C-alpha positions as CSV (number, residue, x, y, z in Angstrom):
1,X,46.7,49.4,132.2
2,X,43.3,51.0,131.4
3,X,43.4,54.3,129.7
4,X,41.5,57.0,131.6
5,X,38.3,58.2,130.0
6,X,38.6,61.4,128.1
7,X,35.6,62.8,130.1
8,X,37.8,62.6,133.3
9,X,40.5,64.8,131.8
10,X,40.4,68.2,133.6
11,X,42.8,70.8,134.9
12,X,42.2,73.5,137.5
13,X,43.5,76.9,136.4
14,X,45.0,79.2,139.0
15,X,47.8,81.2,137.5
16,X,46.1,84.6,137.4
17,X,43.0,86.6,137.4
18,X,41.5,89.1,135.1
19,X,39.0,92.1,135.8
20,X,37.6,95.1,134.1
21,X,39.7,97.5,136.2
22,X,43.1,95.9,135.3
23,X,42.8,95.6,131.4
24,X,43.8,98.4,129.0
25,X,40.9,100.5,127.5
26,X,42.4,99.6,124.1
27,X,41.9,95.8,123.3
28,X,44.8,95.9,120.8
29,X,47.2,97.2,123.6
30,X,45.9,94.5,125.9
31,X,46.5,91.9,123.2
32,X,50.0,93.1,122.7
33,X,50.8,92.9,126.4
34,X,49.5,89.4,126.6
35,X,51.3,88.4,123.5
36,X,54.5,89.9,124.9
37,X,54.1,88.0,128.1
38,X,53.3,84.5,126.5
39,X,56.4,84.9,124.3
40,X,58.5,84.9,127.4
41,X,57.2,81.5,128.3
42,X,57.9,77.9,126.7
43,X,54.5,78.3,124.7
44,X,55.0,76.5,121.4
45,X,54.1,78.8,118.4
46,X,52.7,81.7,120.4
47,X,51.6,83.4,117.2
48,X,49.6,80.4,116.1
49,X,45.9,81.1,115.8
50,X,42.9,79.2,114.6
51,X,40.9,81.0,111.9
52,X,37.3,80.1,111.1
53,X,35.8,81.1,107.9
54,X,32.6,80.3,106.2
55,X,31.0,80.3,102.8
56,X,27.9,82.2,101.7
57,X,25.9,79.0,102.2
58,X,27.2,78.5,105.8
59,X,29.7,76.0,105.4
60,X,32.3,76.6,108.2
61,X,36.0,75.6,108.0
62,X,38.9,76.3,110.5
63,X,42.5,75.8,110.4
64,X,45.8,77.0,112.1
65,X,47.7,80.0,110.6
66,X,50.5,82.3,112.0
67,X,49.9,85.9,113.1
68,X,52.4,88.0,111.4
69,X,51.4,91.5,112.5
70,X,49.0,93.1,114.8
71,X,48.4,96.9,115.2
72,X,45.5,99.3,115.4
73,X,44.3,98.2,112.0
74,X,43.9,94.5,113.1
75,X,45.4,91.2,112.9
76,X,47.3,90.1,109.8
77,X,48.3,86.8,108.2
78,X,49.5,85.6,104.8
79,X,48.4,82.8,102.5
80,X,47.6,81.7,99.0
81,X,44.8,83.7,97.4
82,X,43.5,80.5,95.8
83,X,43.3,78.5,98.9
84,X,40.0,77.3,100.6
85,X,40.3,80.0,103.2
86,X,40.7,82.7,100.6
87,X,37.8,81.5,98.7
88,X,35.7,81.7,101.9
89,X,36.9,85.1,102.6
90,X,36.2,86.5,99.2
91,X,32.7,85.1,99.4
92,X,32.0,86.1,103.0
93,X,34.5,88.6,104.3
94,X,34.0,87.8,108.0
95,X,36.2,85.5,110.2
96,X,37.0,84.5,113.8
97,X,40.3,84.1,115.4
98,X,41.2,82.0,118.5
99,X,44.6,82.1,120.3
100,X,45.2,79.4,122.9
101,X,48.1,79.9,125.4
102,X,48.3,77.0,127.5
103,X,51.4,78.1,129.4
104,X,49.5,81.1,130.8
105,X,46.0,79.5,130.9
106,X,44.8,82.1,128.5
107,X,42.6,82.3,125.3
108,X,41.9,85.3,123.2
109,X,39.0,85.3,120.7
110,X,38.8,87.9,117.8
111,X,35.8,88.6,115.4
112,X,35.6,90.9,112.5
113,X,35.6,91.7,108.8
114,X,38.6,90.7,106.6
115,X,40.3,92.7,103.9
116,X,43.4,92.1,101.8
117,X,46.5,94.1,103.1
118,X,48.3,96.4,100.6
119,X,50.4,95.1,97.8
120,X,53.2,96.8,99.5
121,X,52.7,94.9,102.7
122,X,52.4,91.7,100.9
123,X,55.6,92.4,98.9
124,X,57.5,93.4,102.1
125,X,56.7,90.3,104.0
126,X,57.1,87.9,101.0
127,X,60.8,89.2,100.5
128,X,61.5,88.9,104.2
129,X,60.8,85.2,104.2
130,X,63.5,82.5,103.8
131,X,64.3,81.5,100.2
132,X,62.8,78.1,100.5
133,X,59.6,79.5,101.7
134,X,59.3,81.8,98.8
135,X,60.0,79.0,96.4
136,X,57.4,76.8,98.1
137,X,54.8,79.5,98.0
138,X,55.3,79.7,94.2
139,X,55.4,76.0,93.6
140,X,52.3,74.9,95.8
141,X,48.9,75.1,94.5
142,X,47.5,75.4,98.1
143,X,44.4,73.4,98.9
144,X,44.2,71.5,95.5
145,X,44.3,67.7,95.1
146,X,47.8,66.6,94.3
147,X,48.5,63.0,93.1
148,X,51.7,62.6,95.2
149,X,54.3,64.4,97.3
150,X,56.9,63.5,94.5
151,X,54.9,65.9,92.3
152,X,55.2,68.7,94.7
153,X,58.9,68.1,95.0
154,X,59.3,68.2,91.2
155,X,57.4,71.6,91.3
156,X,59.7,72.9,93.9
157,X,62.7,71.8,92.1
158,X,61.5,73.4,88.8
159,X,60.9,76.7,90.5
160,X,64.3,76.5,92.3
161,X,66.0,76.0,88.9
162,X,64.1,78.9,87.4
163,X,65.4,81.3,90.0
164,X,68.8,79.6,90.4
165,X,71.6,82.2,91.2
166,X,68.9,85.0,91.6
167,X,68.4,86.9,94.9
168,X,65.1,88.4,93.9
169,X,62.2,86.0,93.7
170,X,59.1,87.9,92.7
171,X,55.9,87.5,94.8
172,X,53.3,85.6,92.8
173,X,50.1,87.5,92.4
174,X,48.1,84.6,94.0
175,X,50.0,84.9,97.4
176,X,49.5,87.7,99.9
177,X,48.1,88.9,103.1
178,X,44.8,89.5,104.7
179,X,43.9,91.7,107.9
180,X,41.1,90.7,110.3
181,X,39.6,94.1,111.4
182,X,38.2,93.4,114.8
183,X,34.7,94.4,116.0
184,X,34.9,92.1,119.1
185,X,37.9,90.7,121.2
186,X,37.6,88.5,124.2
187,X,40.2,87.8,126.8
188,X,39.7,84.6,128.8
189,X,41.8,83.8,131.9
190,X,41.4,80.3,133.3
191,X,40.3,80.1,137.1
192,X,39.6,77.5,139.5
193,X,36.5,75.4,139.4
194,X,35.8,76.6,135.8
195,X,34.8,80.0,137.1
196,X,36.9,81.6,134.3
197,X,37.2,85.4,133.9
198,X,36.0,86.7,130.5
199,X,36.4,90.3,129.5
200,X,34.8,91.3,126.2
201,X,35.5,94.3,124.2
202,X,32.7,95.5,121.7
203,X,33.2,98.1,119.0
204,X,30.3,100.4,118.7
205,X,29.0,102.4,115.5
206,X,31.2,105.5,116.7
207,X,34.3,103.4,116.8
208,X,34.6,103.3,120.5
209,X,35.3,100.1,122.4
210,X,33.2,99.0,125.3
211,X,34.2,96.6,128.1
212,X,32.0,94.1,129.8
213,X,32.4,90.9,131.8
214,X,30.8,87.6,130.7
215,X,29.8,84.8,132.8
216,X,31.9,81.8,132.4
């Protein structure tokens, strides 16, 4: 059977609508509401988000990470500070996030500056992780070339042996959190005939959020 051309793939969205009068004045509260709603659906990894970073020269990279906290200060995630994304952030402390929630036909885009979370926040989250994840964070030299998966397994086994019988595994200094402090958040709700609803929040110089509708 002939496979359908990808240009013919389309879905008409019709689950909900979005307007300026129905959203919260605070975009973080609006995000928390949407996140709570999607977590009640069958959405796979509702906290998964794409983060795009760039170097000083303009080279752009993107990848998926997991949101680990959201509050009035911003959107937090954790990683290896020697990774490619961290190198980008240290060179150009700006990033863009994108959440895609197909189960509710929704997308959220976030843009803003990036800063490291406190040592206390990184310690708290690191020690909340499963033991295997803590060992993996120590053993893996994230983003670096490795000759084989066997070498990684050997590194994991070596770290496991080092901390055998110990409940406390210290967080390595090269691992911790970042927070994206937003200056723009856009909420997108799919609508029929590609006439999607787009509501954007922009932060002004006084720290106030302004709401506007964008054409689809």
